PyMOL commands that place a pseudoatom at each C-alpha (Angstrom):
pseudoatom trace, name=CA, resn=MET, resi=1, chain=A, elem=C, hetatm=0, pos=[-33.987, 36.268, -19.345]
pseudoatom trace, name=CA, resn=ASN, resi=2, chain=A, elem=C, hetatm=0, pos=[-31.151, 38.677, -18.663]
pseudoatom trace, name=CA, resn=VAL, resi=3, chain=A, elem=C, hetatm=0, pos=[-31.594, 40.336, -15.253]
pseudoatom trace, name=CA, resn=LYS, resi=4, chain=A, elem=C, hetatm=0, pos=[-29.458, 43.320, -14.240]
pseudoatom trace, name=CA, resn=ARG, resi=5, chain=A, elem=C, hetatm=0, pos=[-27.970, 42.775, -10.798]
pseudoatom trace, name=CA, resn=THR, resi=6, chain=A, elem=C, hetatm=0, pos=[-25.721, 44.842, -8.652]
pseudoatom trace, name=CA, resn=PRO, resi=7, chain=A, elem=C, hetatm=0, pos=[-22.269, 43.318, -8.079]
pseudoatom trace, name=CA, resn=SER, resi=8, chain=A, elem=C, hetatm=0, pos=[-23.206, 42.276, -4.534]
pseudoatom trace, name=CA, resn=ASP, resi=9, chain=A, elem=C, hetatm=0, pos=[-26.490, 40.734, -5.754]
pseudoatom trace, name=CA, resn=GLN, resi=10, chain=A, elem=C, hetatm=0, pos=[-24.585, 38.897, -8.495]
pseudoatom trace, name=CA, resn=ARG, resi=11, chain=A, elem=C, hetatm=0, pos=[-22.133, 37.477, -5.962]
pseudoatom trace, name=CA, resn=ALA, resi=12, chain=A, elem=C, hetatm=0, pos=[-25.018, 36.388, -3.714]
pseudoatom trace, name=CA, resn=PHE, resi=13, chain=A, elem=C, hetatm=0, pos=[-26.797, 34.795, -6.667]
pseudoatom trace, name=CA, resn=GLU, resi=14, chain=A, elem=C, hetatm=0, pos=[-23.640, 32.898, -7.704]
pseudoatom trace, name=CA, resn=ALA, resi=15, chain=A, elem=C, hetatm=0, pos=[-23.066, 31.781, -4.110]
pseudoatom trace, name=CA, resn=GLU, resi=16, chain=A, elem=C, hetatm=0, pos=[-26.610, 30.383, -3.993]
pseudoatom trace, name=CA, resn=GLN, resi=17, chain=A, elem=C, hetatm=0, pos=[-26.014, 28.552, -7.276]
pseudoatom trace, name=CA, resn=ARG, resi=18, chain=A, elem=C, hetatm=0, pos=[-22.795, 27.029, -5.921]
pseudoatom trace, name=CA, resn=ALA, resi=19, chain=A, elem=C, hetatm=0, pos=[-24.573, 26.002, -2.723]
pseudoatom trace, name=CA, resn=ARG, resi=20, chain=A, elem=C, hetatm=0, pos=[-27.354, 24.298, -4.712]
pseudoatom trace, name=CA, resn=PHE, resi=21, chain=A, elem=C, hetatm=0, pos=[-24.758, 22.571, -6.883]
pseudoatom trace, name=CA, resn=ARG, resi=22, chain=A, elem=C, hetatm=0, pos=[-22.866, 21.310, -3.807]
pseudoatom trace, name=CA, resn=GLN, resi=23, chain=A, elem=C, hetatm=0, pos=[-26.107, 20.096, -2.243]
pseudoatom trace, name=CA, resn=ASP, resi=24, chain=A, elem=C, hetatm=0, pos=[-27.106, 18.243, -5.419]
pseudoatom trace, name=CA, resn=ARG, resi=25, chain=A, elem=C, hetatm=0, pos=[-23.603, 16.758, -5.738]
pseudoatom trace, name=CA, resn=MET, resi=26, chain=A, elem=C, hetatm=0, pos=[-23.652, 15.542, -2.120]
pseudoatom trace, name=CA, resn=ALA, resi=27, chain=A, elem=C, hetatm=0, pos=[-27.052, 13.932, -2.694]
pseudoatom trace, name=CA, resn=ALA, resi=28, chain=A, elem=C, hetatm=0, pos=[-25.717, 12.183, -5.809]
pseudoatom trace, name=CA, resn=LEU, resi=29, chain=A, elem=C, hetatm=0, pos=[-22.621, 10.968, -3.955]
pseudoatom trace, name=CA, resn=ASP, resi=30, chain=A, elem=C, hetatm=0, pos=[-24.780, 9.721, -1.077]
pseudoatom trace, name=CA, resn=ASN, resi=31, chain=A, elem=C, hetatm=0, pos=[-26.978, 7.860, -3.560]
pseudoatom trace, name=CA, resn=ASP, resi=32, chain=A, elem=C, hetatm=0, pos=[-23.901, 6.285, -5.198]
pseudoatom trace, name=CA, resn=ALA, resi=33, chain=A, elem=C, hetatm=0, pos=[-22.549, 5.245, -1.791]
pseudoatom trace, name=CA, resn=LYS, resi=34, chain=A, elem=C, hetatm=0, pos=[-25.844, 3.543, -0.928]
pseudoatom trace, name=CA, resn=LYS, resi=35, chain=A, elem=C, hetatm=0, pos=[-25.812, 1.682, -4.257]
pseudoatom trace, name=CA, resn=ALA, resi=36, chain=A, elem=C, hetatm=0, pos=[-22.222, 0.579, -3.617]
pseudoatom trace, name=CA, resn=GLN, resi=37, chain=A, elem=C, hetatm=0, pos=[-23.182, -0.745, -0.179]
pseudoatom trace, name=CA, resn=VAL, resi=38, chain=A, elem=C, hetatm=0, pos=[-25.978, -2.802, -1.735]
pseudoatom trace, name=CA, resn=VAL, resi=39, chain=A, elem=C, hetatm=0, pos=[-23.592, -4.244, -4.328]
pseudoatom trace, name=CA, resn=ILE, resi=40, chain=A, elem=C, hetatm=0, pos=[-21.007, -5.089, -1.653]
pseudoatom trace, name=CA, resn=ALA, resi=41, chain=A, elem=C, hetatm=0, pos=[-23.655, -6.853, 0.420]
pseudoatom trace, name=CA, resn=GLN, resi=42, chain=A, elem=C, hetatm=0, pos=[-24.807, -8.819, -2.640]
pseudoatom trace, name=CA, resn=VAL, resi=43, chain=A, elem=C, hetatm=0, pos=[-21.248, -9.857, -3.500]
pseudoatom trace, name=CA, resn=LYS, resi=44, chain=A, elem=C, hetatm=0, pos=[-20.610, -10.981, 0.076]
pseudoatom trace, name=CA, resn=GLY, resi=45, chain=A, elem=C, hetatm=0, pos=[-23.842, -12.967, -0.004]
pseudoatom trace, name=CA, resn=LEU, resi=46, chain=A, elem=C, hetatm=0, pos=[-22.978, -14.565, -3.327]
pseudoatom trace, name=CA, resn=SER, resi=47, chain=A, elem=C, hetatm=0, pos=[-19.445, -15.379, -2.207]
pseudoatom trace, name=CA, resn=SER, resi=48, chain=A, elem=C, hetatm=0, pos=[-20.518, -17.116, 0.973]
pseudoatom trace, name=CA, resn=SER, resi=49, chain=A, elem=C, hetatm=0, pos=[-23.403, -18.981, -0.661]
pseudoatom trace, name=CA, resn=SER, resi=50, chain=A, elem=C, hetatm=0, pos=[-21.285, -20.126, -3.607]
pseudoatom trace, name=CA, resn=LEU, resi=51, chain=A, elem=C, hetatm=0, pos=[-18.571, -21.411, -1.280]
pseudoatom trace, name=CA, resn=ASP, resi=52, chain=A, elem=C, hetatm=0, pos=[-21.163, -23.261, 0.777]
pseudoatom trace, name=CA, resn=GLY, resi=53, chain=A, elem=C, hetatm=0, pos=[-22.619, -24.807, -2.357]
pseudoatom trace, name=CA, resn=MET, resi=54, chain=A, elem=C, hetatm=0, pos=[-19.249, -25.872, -3.754]
pseudoatom trace, name=CA, resn=LEU, resi=55, chain=A, elem=C, hetatm=0, pos=[-18.125, -27.810, -0.704]
pseudoatom trace, name=CA, resn=SER, resi=56, chain=A, elem=C, hetatm=0, pos=[-20.098, -30.731, 0.605]
pseudoatom trace, name=CA, resn=ALA, resi=57, chain=A, elem=C, hetatm=0, pos=[-20.021, -31.492, 4.315]
pseudoatom trace, name=CA, resn=ASP, resi=58, chain=A, elem=C, hetatm=0, pos=[-17.367, -34.210, 3.851]
pseudoatom trace, name=CA, resn=GLU, resi=59, chain=A, elem=C, hetatm=0, pos=[-15.135, -31.997, 1.704]
pseudoatom trace, name=CA, resn=SER, resi=60, chain=A, elem=C, hetatm=0, pos=[-15.498, -29.175, 4.158]
pseudoatom trace, name=CA, resn=ALA, resi=61, chain=A, elem=C, hetatm=0, pos=[-14.451, -31.432, 7.036]
pseudoatom trace, name=CA, resn=ASP, resi=62, chain=A, elem=C, hetatm=0, pos=[-11.454, -32.692, 5.041]
pseudoatom trace, name=CA, resn=CYS, resi=63, chain=A, elem=C, hetatm=0, pos=[-10.323, -29.143, 4.298]
pseudoatom trace, name=CA, resn=THR, resi=64, chain=A, elem=C, hetatm=0, pos=[-10.512, -28.046, 7.911]
pseudoatom trace, name=CA, resn=ASN, resi=65, chain=A, elem=C, hetatm=0, pos=[-8.731, -31.141, 9.238]
pseudoatom trace, name=CA, resn=GLN, resi=66, chain=A, elem=C, hetatm=0, pos=[-5.716, -30.942, 6.920]
pseudoatom trace, name=CA, resn=GLN, resi=67, chain=A, elem=C, hetatm=0, pos=[-2.454, -29.753, 8.416]
pseudoatom trace, name=CA, resn=THR, resi=68, chain=A, elem=C, hetatm=0, pos=[0.810, -28.967, 6.751]
pseudoatom trace, name=CA, resn=THR, resi=69, chain=A, elem=C, hetatm=0, pos=[4.018, -29.221, 8.749]
pseudoatom trace, name=CA, resn=ILE, resi=70, chain=A, elem=C, hetatm=0, pos=[7.189, -27.585, 7.547]
pseudoatom trace, name=CA, resn=ASN, resi=71, chain=A, elem=C, hetatm=0, pos=[10.419, -28.191, 9.431]
pseudoatom trace, name=CA, resn=PHE, resi=72, chain=A, elem=C, hetatm=0, pos=[12.739, -25.206, 9.448]
pseudoatom trace, name=CA, resn=SER, resi=73, chain=A, elem=C, hetatm=0, pos=[15.180, -26.522, 12.033]
pseudoatom trace, name=CA, resn=ALA, resi=74, chain=A, elem=C, hetatm=0, pos=[18.849, -25.649, 11.675]
pseudoatom trace, name=CA, resn=ASP, resi=75, chain=A, elem=C, hetatm=0, pos=[19.914, -29.127, 12.829]
pseudoatom trace, name=CA, resn=THR, resi=76, chain=A, elem=C, hetatm=0, pos=[19.761, -30.718, 9.395]
pseudoatom trace, name=CA, resn=ASN, resi=77, chain=A, elem=C, hetatm=0, pos=[22.947, -32.512, 8.445]
pseudoatom trace, name=CA, resn=HIS, resi=78, chain=A, elem=C, hetatm=0, pos=[24.519, -31.562, 5.182]
pseudoatom trace, name=CA, resn=SER, resi=79, chain=A, elem=C, hetatm=0, pos=[27.261, -33.654, 3.657]
pseudoatom trace, name=CA, resn=ASP, resi=80, chain=A, elem=C, hetatm=0, pos=[29.381, -30.501, 3.100]
pseudoatom trace, name=CA, resn=ASP, resi=81, chain=A, elem=C, hetatm=0, pos=[29.292, -29.590, 6.801]
pseudoatom trace, name=CA, resn=ALA, resi=82, chain=A, elem=C, hetatm=0, pos=[30.773, -32.865, 8.082]
pseudoatom trace, name=CA, resn=THR, resi=83, chain=A, elem=C, hetatm=0, pos=[34.463, -32.679, 8.996]
for i in range(1, 83): cmd.bond("trace and resi %d" % i, "trace and resi %d" % (i + 1))
show_as sticks, trace
zoom trace
């Protein structure tokens, strides 16, 4: 259906179309953001539950009690330095 519009009516009509498009696009983006939040929550849940399942209580205690000491002191004697 081809409707004759005045230039001002045409501009108003096009502005309404753009506004509807922006509104629909924002709704779609909002929907995508909500889906992404659900996926992130599921991944976090899977990650924490899989880690809990992989480590037994003894293994978990061993991992938390391990310490690594690295000595970076400058006092080390090198055979080249001795005079």
